[in-house]
C-alpha positions as CSV (number, residue, x, y, z in Angstrom):
1,M,0.0,0.0,0.0
2,P,1.3,3.5,-0.7
3,T,2.4,5.4,2.3
4,I,2.4,9.2,2.6
5,S,4.0,11.4,5.2
6,V,2.3,14.8,5.8
7,D,3.3,17.7,8.1
8,Q,0.6,18.3,10.7
9,S,1.1,22.0,10.0
10,L,-0.1,21.5,6.4
11,I,-3.3,19.7,7.5
12,D,-3.8,22.4,10.2
13,R,-3.5,25.2,7.7
14,L,-5.8,23.6,5.1
15,V,-8.4,22.5,7.6
16,S,-8.4,25.7,9.7
17,K,-8.7,27.8,6.5
18,H,-12.2,26.5,6.1
19,G,-13.2,27.2,9.8
20,Y,-12.5,23.8,11.3
21,Q,-10.3,23.0,14.3
22,H,-7.5,20.6,13.8
23,D,-7.4,18.1,16.7
24,I,-4.6,15.6,16.4
25,E,-6.0,13.1,18.9
26,Y,-9.5,13.3,17.2
27,L,-7.8,12.8,13.8
28,A,-5.8,9.7,15.1
29,D,-9.0,8.1,16.5
30,N,-11.3,8.8,13.5
31,L,-9.2,8.8,10.3
32,P,-8.7,5.0,10.3
33,L,-12.5,4.6,10.0
34,L,-12.1,6.1,6.5
35,G,-10.2,3.0,5.5
36,T,-6.6,3.9,6.2
37,D,-3.9,2.7,8.5
38,I,-2.0,5.3,10.6
39,D,1.6,4.5,11.3
40,K,2.4,7.7,13.1
41,C,0.3,10.6,14.3
42,D,2.0,13.2,16.6
43,S,2.3,17.0,16.7
44,E,4.7,17.0,13.8
45,K,3.9,14.2,11.3
46,L,1.1,12.1,10.1
47,D,2.4,8.9,8.4
48,I,-0.5,7.0,6.9
49,E,-1.0,4.0,4.6
50,I,-3.5,4.6,1.9
51,F,-5.4,1.6,0.5
52,P,-5.0,1.3,-3.3
53,N,-8.7,1.9,-4.0
54,R,-8.4,5.5,-2.8
55,P,-5.8,7.3,-4.9
56,D,-7.6,10.6,-4.2
57,L,-5.9,10.5,-0.7
58,L,-2.3,10.3,-1.9
59,S,-1.3,13.9,-1.1
60,G,-1.6,16.0,2.1
61,E,-3.8,18.5,0.2
62,T,-6.4,16.0,-1.2
63,L,-6.3,14.1,2.1
64,S,-7.1,17.4,3.9
65,R,-10.1,17.8,1.6
66,A,-11.4,14.4,2.6
67,I,-10.7,15.0,6.3
68,R,-13.0,18.1,6.2
69,N,-15.8,16.0,4.8
70,F,-15.3,12.8,6.8
71,I,-14.3,14.1,10.2
72,H,-15.6,17.7,10.3
73,H,-18.8,17.0,8.3
74,A,-18.2,19.9,5.9
75,N,-20.6,20.1,3.0
76,A,-19.3,17.8,0.2
77,T,-18.5,19.3,-3.2
78,P,-18.4,16.5,-5.7
79,N,-18.2,19.0,-8.5
80,L,-14.8,20.5,-9.3
81,N,-15.1,24.3,-9.8
82,V,-13.6,24.7,-13.3
83,K,-13.6,28.0,-15.2
84,K,-13.7,28.0,-18.9
85,G,-10.2,29.0,-20.3
86,D,-8.9,30.1,-23.6
87,I,-5.8,28.0,-23.9
88,E,-5.8,25.3,-26.7
89,L,-3.9,22.0,-27.0
90,I,-3.9,20.4,-30.5
91,V,-2.9,16.7,-30.8
92,D,-1.4,15.4,-34.0
93,R,-3.3,12.5,-35.6
94,E,-0.1,10.4,-35.7
95,L,-0.3,10.1,-31.9
96,E,-3.2,7.7,-32.1
97,D,-0.9,4.7,-32.3
98,I,1.9,6.2,-30.1
99,R,0.2,7.8,-27.0
100,P,-3.5,8.5,-27.8
101,V,-4.8,10.1,-24.6
102,I,-3.4,13.6,-24.1
103,I,-5.3,16.1,-21.9
104,G,-4.4,19.2,-19.9
105,A,-5.6,21.9,-17.5
106,V,-4.5,25.3,-16.2
107,V,-4.4,26.5,-12.6
108,R,-3.8,30.2,-11.9
109,G,-3.2,32.2,-8.7
110,V,-1.5,29.5,-6.6
111,D,-0.1,30.7,-3.3
112,S,2.6,28.2,-2.4
113,G,3.4,29.8,0.9
114,S,4.7,32.9,2.7
115,S,8.2,31.6,3.4
116,Q,10.9,29.7,1.6
117,I,10.3,26.6,3.8
118,E,6.6,26.5,2.9
119,S,7.4,27.0,-0.8
120,D,9.9,24.2,-0.8
121,A,7.5,21.9,1.1
122,F,4.8,22.7,-1.6
123,I,7.1,21.8,-4.5
124,K,8.2,18.6,-2.7
125,S,4.5,17.7,-2.1
126,L,3.6,18.3,-5.7
127,M,6.5,16.0,-6.9
128,D,5.6,13.3,-4.4
129,H,2.0,13.4,-5.4
130,Q,2.9,13.0,-9.1
131,E,5.1,9.9,-8.4
132,K,2.4,8.3,-6.2
133,L,-0.2,8.8,-8.9
134,H,2.3,7.4,-11.5
135,F,2.4,4.3,-9.3
136,A,-1.2,4.0,-8.2
137,L,-3.1,5.1,-11.4
138,G,-0.4,5.3,-14.0
139,R,1.0,1.7,-13.5
140,G,4.6,3.0,-13.8
141,R,3.6,5.8,-16.3
142,K,2.3,3.3,-18.8
143,R,-1.4,4.1,-18.4
144,A,-0.9,7.7,-17.4
145,S,2.0,10.1,-16.9
146,I,1.9,13.7,-15.5
147,G,3.8,16.8,-16.4
148,V,3.5,20.1,-14.4
149,H,4.9,23.3,-15.9
150,D,5.4,27.0,-15.1
151,L,2.8,28.6,-17.4
152,S,4.6,32.0,-17.4
153,K,7.6,30.4,-19.2
154,I,5.7,29.0,-22.1
155,K,3.4,30.4,-24.8
156,A,0.0,29.0,-25.8
157,P,-1.4,27.5,-27.9
158,F,0.3,24.1,-27.4
159,S,0.6,21.2,-29.8
160,V,1.6,17.6,-29.5
161,K,3.7,16.2,-32.3
162,A,5.1,12.8,-33.3
163,V,8.9,13.4,-33.9
164,T,11.9,11.3,-34.7
165,N,14.6,10.4,-32.2
166,D,17.0,13.1,-33.5
167,T,14.8,15.9,-32.1
168,R,16.7,17.9,-29.5
169,F,15.8,19.9,-26.4
170,T,17.2,20.5,-22.9
171,P,15.6,18.0,-20.5
172,L,14.9,18.7,-16.8
173,S,17.9,19.0,-14.5
174,M,20.3,19.2,-17.5
175,T,22.2,22.2,-18.9
176,N,22.8,21.0,-22.5
177,E,20.5,19.9,-25.3
178,M,20.1,16.2,-25.8
179,S,18.4,14.2,-28.6
180,I,15.6,11.9,-27.8
181,K,17.8,9.0,-28.6
182,Q,20.4,10.3,-26.1
183,I,17.8,10.8,-23.4
184,L,16.5,7.3,-23.7
185,L,20.0,5.9,-23.5
186,E,21.7,8.3,-21.1
187,H,19.3,10.3,-19.0
188,P,18.3,8.6,-15.7
189,K,14.6,8.9,-16.4
190,G,15.1,7.8,-20.0
191,I,16.8,4.7,-18.8
192,D,14.0,4.0,-16.3
193,Y,11.1,4.4,-18.7
194,A,12.5,3.8,-22.2
195,H,10.7,0.4,-22.3
196,L,7.4,2.3,-22.6
197,L,8.4,3.5,-26.0
198,D,10.0,0.3,-27.3
199,G,9.3,-0.4,-30.9
200,F,8.3,3.2,-31.9
201,E,9.9,5.0,-34.7
202,K,8.4,8.3,-33.6
203,Y,7.9,9.8,-30.2
204,P,5.4,12.3,-28.6
205,V,6.6,15.8,-27.6
206,I,4.5,18.8,-26.4
207,I,5.5,22.1,-28.1
208,D,4.5,25.6,-27.3
209,A,3.8,28.4,-29.8
210,D,7.5,29.4,-30.0
211,G,8.5,25.8,-30.9
212,N,10.0,25.0,-27.5
213,V,9.6,21.5,-26.1
214,L,7.6,21.5,-22.9
215,S,7.6,17.7,-22.4
216,F,8.6,14.4,-23.8
217,P,6.0,12.2,-22.3
218,P,6.1,9.8,-20.5
219,I,9.9,10.3,-20.0
220,I,10.9,13.9,-19.0
221,N,9.8,17.6,-19.0
222,G,11.8,20.3,-20.6
223,D,14.1,22.2,-18.3
224,H,12.8,25.7,-19.1
225,T,9.3,24.9,-17.7
226,T,10.6,23.9,-14.2
227,V,8.3,24.9,-11.4
228,T,10.0,27.2,-8.8
229,N,9.1,28.9,-5.6
230,D,7.9,31.9,-7.7
231,T,5.5,29.9,-9.8
232,T,1.9,30.9,-9.4
233,D,0.3,29.8,-12.8
234,F,0.6,26.1,-13.8
235,F,0.0,24.1,-16.9
236,I,-0.7,20.4,-16.3
237,D,-0.5,17.8,-19.1
238,V,-1.4,14.1,-18.6
239,T,-0.8,11.6,-21.3
240,G,-1.3,7.8,-21.6
241,W,-3.4,5.0,-22.9
242,D,-6.3,4.8,-20.3
243,Y,-8.6,7.8,-20.4
244,R,-10.1,7.4,-16.9
245,S,-6.7,7.1,-15.3
246,C,-5.5,10.2,-17.2
247,E,-8.6,12.1,-16.2
248,A,-8.4,11.2,-12.6
249,C,-4.7,12.2,-12.4
250,L,-5.4,15.5,-14.1
251,M,-8.2,16.4,-11.7
252,L,-6.3,15.3,-8.6
253,I,-3.2,17.4,-9.4
254,A,-5.6,20.4,-10.2
255,M,-7.3,19.8,-6.8
256,Q,-4.0,19.8,-5.0
257,L,-3.2,23.2,-6.5
258,E,-6.7,24.5,-5.8
259,E,-6.1,23.9,-2.1
260,Y,-3.5,26.7,-2.3
261,G,-6.0,29.2,-3.6
262,G,-5.6,28.3,-7.3
263,T,-8.4,28.7,-9.9
264,I,-8.8,25.8,-12.3
265,E,-9.3,26.7,-16.0
266,S,-10.2,24.2,-18.7
267,V,-8.1,23.7,-21.8
268,K,-9.6,23.2,-25.3
269,I,-8.4,19.8,-26.4
270,T,-8.4,18.8,-30.0
271,A,-7.8,15.1,-29.8
272,C,-5.9,12.9,-32.3
273,D,-9.3,11.7,-33.7
274,G,-10.4,15.2,-34.4
275,S,-12.9,15.5,-31.5
276,V,-12.9,18.6,-29.4
277,E,-13.7,19.0,-25.7
278,H,-12.9,21.3,-22.8
279,L,-11.1,19.6,-19.9
280,P,-11.1,19.0,-17.1
281,N,-14.8,18.3,-16.8
282,G,-15.7,19.2,-13.2
283,D,-19.2,17.8,-13.2
284,A,-19.9,15.0,-10.8
285,I,-21.0,11.6,-12.0
286,T,-24.5,10.4,-11.2
287,H,-24.8,6.8,-10.0
288,K,-27.9,4.7,-9.1
289,L,-27.8,2.2,-6.3
290,S,-30.5,-0.4,-5.9
291,T,-32.4,0.2,-2.7
292,K,-33.0,-3.5,-2.3
293,L,-29.3,-4.2,-2.6
294,L,-28.5,-1.5,-0.1
295,D,-31.0,-2.7,2.5
296,G,-30.1,-6.4,1.9
297,L,-26.4,-6.1,2.3
298,L,-26.5,-3.6,5.2
299,G,-29.0,-5.7,7.0
300,G,-31.6,-3.0,7.6
301,K,-33.1,0.2,6.2
302,L,-31.3,3.5,6.4
303,E,-33.4,6.7,6.5
304,E,-32.8,9.2,3.7
305,S,-31.1,11.6,6.1
306,Q,-28.8,8.9,7.3
307,I,-27.8,8.1,3.7
308,S,-27.3,11.8,3.0
309,T,-25.0,12.2,6.0
310,A,-23.0,9.0,5.2
311,I,-22.4,9.8,1.6
312,N,-21.5,13.4,2.4
313,R,-18.8,12.2,4.7
314,M,-17.3,10.3,1.6
315,G,-17.4,13.4,-0.6
316,G,-20.7,12.7,-2.5
317,T,-24.2,14.0,-2.3
318,L,-27.6,12.3,-2.2
319,I,-29.8,13.4,-5.1
320,S,-32.9,11.3,-4.3
321,K,-34.2,8.1,-2.8
322,D,-37.2,6.0,-3.7
323,E,-38.3,2.4,-3.3
324,Q,-36.3,1.4,-6.4
325,N,-33.1,3.3,-6.3
326,V,-30.8,5.7,-4.4
327,T,-29.4,8.3,-6.7
328,L,-26.0,9.7,-5.8
329,A,-23.6,12.3,-7.2
330,M,-20.0,11.2,-6.7
331,P,-16.8,13.1,-7.7
332,R,-15.5,12.3,-11.2
333,W,-12.0,11.7,-9.7
334,R,-13.2,8.8,-7.6
335,F,-11.6,6.4,-10.0
336,D,-12.4,3.4,-7.7
337,I,-16.2,3.5,-8.1
338,L,-16.9,0.7,-10.6
339,H,-20.0,-1.0,-9.3
340,Q,-23.0,-0.5,-7.0
341,V,-21.2,-2.3,-4.3
342,D,-18.5,0.4,-4.2
343,L,-21.2,2.9,-3.5
344,L,-22.7,0.7,-0.9
345,E,-19.3,0.4,0.8
346,D,-18.9,4.2,0.9
347,I,-22.3,4.5,2.6
348,A,-21.4,1.8,5.1
349,I,-18.0,3.6,5.9
350,G,-19.7,7.0,6.1
351,H,-22.5,5.7,8.4
352,G,-20.0,3.7,10.4
353,Y,-19.8,-0.1,10.5
354,E,-20.2,0.1,14.3
355,N,-23.5,1.8,13.8
356,L,-25.1,-0.9,11.5
357,G,-26.4,-2.8,14.5
358,T,-26.1,-6.5,15.4
359,D,-27.9,-9.6,14.4
360,V,-27.8,-13.4,14.8
361,A,-27.7,-16.1,12.2
362,K,-31.1,-17.1,11.0
363,S,-30.1,-20.7,10.1
364,P,-28.2,-23.4,12.1
365,M,-24.4,-23.2,11.3
366,T,-23.3,-26.3,13.2
367,A,-20.3,-27.7,11.4
368,V,-19.8,-31.4,10.7
369,P,-16.3,-32.6,11.4
370,R,-14.3,-34.3,8.6
371,T,-14.1,-38.1,8.8
372,D,-10.3,-37.9,9.2
373,N,-10.3,-35.0,11.7
374,H,-9.6,-37.0,14.8
375,I,-7.0,-39.3,13.3
376,L,-5.1,-36.3,11.9
377,R,-5.1,-34.6,15.2
378,R,-3.9,-37.7,17.0
379,I,-1.1,-38.2,14.5
380,R,0.1,-34.6,14.9
381,N,0.0,-35.0,18.7
382,S,2.0,-38.2,18.5
383,M,4.6,-36.7,16.1
384,Q,5.1,-33.6,18.3
385,G,5.3,-35.8,21.4
386,L,8.2,-37.6,19.6
387,G,10.0,-34.3,19.2
388,M,9.2,-33.9,15.5
389,M,8.8,-30.5,13.8
390,Q,6.0,-30.3,11.2
391,I,6.9,-28.9,7.8
392,Q,5.0,-28.4,4.6
393,S,6.8,-29.0,1.3
394,L,5.7,-28.4,-2.3
395,T,3.1,-30.7,-3.8
396,L,4.9,-30.4,-7.1
397,S,7.9,-32.7,-7.7
398,N,9.6,-34.6,-10.5
399,D,10.3,-38.2,-11.6
400,H,13.9,-38.2,-10.5
401,D,13.1,-37.3,-6.9
402,Q,9.9,-39.3,-6.6
403,F,10.9,-42.6,-8.3
404,T,14.5,-42.8,-9.5
405,L,16.3,-41.7,-6.3
406,M,13.7,-43.3,-4.0
407,R,13.6,-46.7,-5.8
408,W,9.8,-46.6,-5.6
409,D,7.5,-47.4,-8.5
410,N,4.7,-45.1,-9.4
411,V,1.3,-46.0,-8.1
412,G,-1.4,-45.9,-10.8
413,E,-1.2,-43.0,-13.3
414,V,1.1,-40.0,-12.5
415,T,-0.6,-36.6,-12.7
416,R,1.8,-34.5,-14.8
417,I,2.0,-30.8,-15.5
418,T,1.1,-30.0,-19.1
419,N,3.4,-27.0,-19.5
420,P,5.9,-27.1,-16.6
421,I,8.1,-23.9,-16.2
422,T,10.9,-25.8,-14.5
423,I,12.3,-29.4,-14.7
424,E,12.0,-29.5,-10.9
425,H,8.2,-29.3,-11.0
426,T,6.8,-31.6,-13.6
427,L,4.3,-33.7,-11.7
428,L,2.1,-33.9,-8.5
429,R,3.9,-36.0,-5.9
430,Q,3.1,-39.5,-4.9
431,Y,5.4,-39.7,-1.9
432,L,6.4,-37.3,0.9
433,T,9.8,-38.6,1.8
434,P,11.7,-36.9,-1.1
435,G,10.4,-33.5,0.1
436,L,11.8,-34.2,3.6
437,L,15.1,-35.2,2.2
438,R,15.3,-32.0,0.1
439,L,14.5,-30.0,3.3
440,L,17.2,-31.7,5.4
441,S,19.6,-31.2,2.5
442,S,18.9,-27.4,2.6
443,N,19.5,-27.4,6.3
444,R,22.5,-29.7,6.6
445,H,24.6,-26.8,8.0
446,H,22.5,-26.8,11.2
447,D,23.2,-28.8,14.3
448,L,22.0,-32.3,14.8
449,P,19.6,-33.9,15.6
450,Q,17.0,-32.8,13.2
451,S,13.6,-34.4,13.3
452,V,10.9,-33.4,10.8
453,Y,7.5,-34.7,9.7
454,E,4.9,-33.9,7.1
455,L,1.2,-34.7,7.1
456,G,0.1,-33.9,3.6
457,T,-1.6,-34.7,0.3
458,V,-0.3,-36.8,-2.5
459,V,-1.9,-37.5,-5.8
460,R,-2.1,-41.1,-7.0
461,D,-4.0,-42.2,-10.1
462,H,-5.4,-38.6,-10.2
463,H,-7.0,-38.9,-6.8
464,N,-5.9,-37.0,-3.6
465,L,-4.7,-39.2,-0.7
466,T,-3.2,-38.3,2.7
467,R,0.1,-39.6,3.8
468,L,2.5,-39.2,6.8
469,A,6.3,-39.2,6.5
470,F,9.0,-38.4,9.0
471,L,12.8,-38.3,9.0
472,V,15.4,-38.1,11.8
473,A,19.0,-37.1,11.2
474,E,21.1,-38.1,14.3
475,R,24.5,-39.5,14.8
476,S,23.3,-42.4,17.0
477,G,20.3,-43.3,15.0
478,G,19.8,-46.9,13.8
479,F,17.1,-49.4,13.2
480,A,16.4,-49.9,16.9
481,A,15.8,-46.1,17.3
482,I,13.4,-45.9,14.4
483,R,11.6,-49.1,15.6
484,G,11.1,-47.6,19.0
485,K,9.5,-44.5,17.4
486,I,7.2,-46.6,15.3
487,Q,6.1,-48.6,18.4
488,A,5.4,-45.3,20.3
489,F,3.5,-43.9,17.3
490,L,1.3,-47.1,17.1
491,R,0.7,-47.0,20.8
492,D,-0.5,-43.3,20.5
493,L,-3.0,-44.4,17.8
494,G,-4.4,-47.1,20.1
495,V,-3.0,-50.1,18.2
496,K,-2.8,-53.2,20.4
497,N,-1.8,-55.8,17.8
498,H,0.4,-55.2,14.8
499,E,2.9,-57.1,12.6
500,I,6.3,-55.9,11.6
501,S,8.0,-57.8,8.8
502,P,11.2,-57.3,6.7
503,L,11.1,-55.4,3.4
504,P,12.8,-56.8,0.3
505,D,16.1,-55.2,-0.7
506,N,15.9,-52.0,-2.9
507,D,12.2,-51.7,-2.1
508,G,12.3,-47.9,-1.4
509,P,15.2,-45.7,-0.1
510,W,15.9,-48.1,2.8
511,L,19.2,-49.7,3.7
512,A,19.1,-53.5,2.9
513,G,18.2,-55.6,5.9
514,R,17.3,-52.5,8.0
515,A,13.8,-51.8,6.8
516,A,10.3,-53.2,7.5
517,K,6.7,-52.8,6.8
518,V,3.9,-52.4,9.3
519,C,0.5,-54.3,9.0
520,V,-2.5,-53.8,11.3
521,N,-5.3,-56.3,11.1
522,G,-3.8,-57.6,7.9
523,I,-3.7,-54.2,6.2
524,H,-0.3,-52.7,5.1
525,I,-0.3,-49.2,6.5
526,G,3.4,-48.1,5.9
527,C,7.1,-48.9,6.1
528,F,10.1,-47.6,8.0
529,G,13.8,-48.1,8.2
530,E,17.3,-46.6,7.9
531,I,17.9,-44.5,4.8
532,D,20.5,-46.1,2.4
533,P,23.6,-43.9,2.5
534,N,23.7,-44.2,-1.3
535,V,20.3,-42.5,-1.5
536,A,21.2,-39.9,1.2
537,E,24.4,-39.0,-0.8
538,Q,22.2,-38.1,-3.8
539,F,20.8,-35.3,-1.6
540,E,24.3,-34.3,-0.3
541,L,23.5,-35.8,3.2
542,K,26.3,-37.7,5.0
543,V,24.7,-38.2,8.3
544,P,22.8,-41.3,9.5
545,L,19.1,-41.0,8.6
546,N,16.0,-43.0,9.6
547,G,12.4,-42.4,8.8
548,A,9.0,-43.8,7.8
549,E,6.1,-43.2,5.4
550,F,2.5,-44.2,6.2
551,S,-0.8,-44.1,4.4
552,V,-3.3,-42.2,6.5
553,D,-6.2,-43.6,4.4
554,Q,-5.1,-47.1,5.2
555,I,-4.7,-46.2,8.9
556,L,-8.3,-45.1,8.9
557,V,-9.4,-48.5,7.5
558,A,-7.2,-50.6,9.8
559,I,-7.5,-48.7,13.1
560,P,-11.0,-47.9,14.5
561,D,-11.5,-44.3,15.6
562,P,-12.1,-44.4,19.3
563,V,-13.8,-41.0,19.2
């Protein structure tokens, strides 16, 4: 989640300017209800995590606007106050296949502060806001990229052209002219974002009436348009491939400047398809929310006044409410409103989840335990009692580990991956022991003894089965030690009579003459023994190993569940 750090003095100034008192403790208690996480809130700083669905809170200025509505119950203004301007931006038709969405706005009369410190903080906040919007809405400048310019240093009208890579201008923070080709290869921003223009023979540049390059989107602005402490009039350009992302970015940057007393003016945009519109469009978007859906999901009916108060806290206004629909006006920059449920969530947040009341389930919710629940619990208790640590390894494996190294045959058909991305993961495992050996191999630099077990799923003949396997790496381990563990394990499961008989040589990873199988009531439930050093060496293990592998499904058949 994006994190922003805001000076409390900024919030105090922007909130107090509208007649509200800035109370830090009240802010810390109530702001999380908006859907944010506060990391720090003291007399100097507010560090806050913003959820990705609220990019309109990514600057101290737009956050202060939301605070006035949510905490101080100021009257919401979902419409952005935009004055019709006379500046024009003409987009060349060639840009349709290069960077088709190109829009702009003007903000005049911005007061960045009465001191050098305030002006510097303003510029830093403006830059930080751009970068966070590039991340949250722009997807790394691909869907939308923002340029902010000092309007006094450029001359309207503006045009956007498609140019070749030998076009030259002085990029931001540089003193000499560079060609577009040089910028993409040598300039830090060009290196970072050149991939966005891969494959193009021509590139977009924004040019003013005197032929000077304002911007080379989405890479870098021209140096001569740099915003300084003396800048009061701003030109904002936003370019990209997604219109809604670009529009939201444009409005949010304009709103940030408006908080400093700026007046937003529209720009006449002649798009690459020849259409003409004045942007930004400050009109709110009207949404309809089903009354039945609202009442059903919230678990009760809200009065019209309650809905009005709730949506006002979230920056919107209630237009009307009837038996069919609730009609709301929401800000156009609320990029996150995609469905009726998003509106419902805003009403719930604005009303307060804690104020929705309580209820009890209308139908019985008594759960039925799984048939293997008790045996799995008893197996885990037994393993932990024997000093084993439970692990969980990957279900994906390969033929070499499962069958070749283990000297086991496959059981039924093997479930294979159609398009494996690595030779290590080509099938779904049939045995657990190979995964335990891989784990001990990765931890062979740790002290002994090491005792691990896994109670997990295998896939045999395309059916899920449950198995248990454990391994012990210890210097004094031998067949007597592993047999003692098996007898303790069977005792914990309540087995009174069992049969242990030798396994044939090379039947599994066991050392010849030091392995056995276990039968209960004539049912083969598993096998155990010492691991053959030749097998262990394939896993780079040179310590005595002993272990076992059991079928939990067979245990369920052979051993009655006493519970």
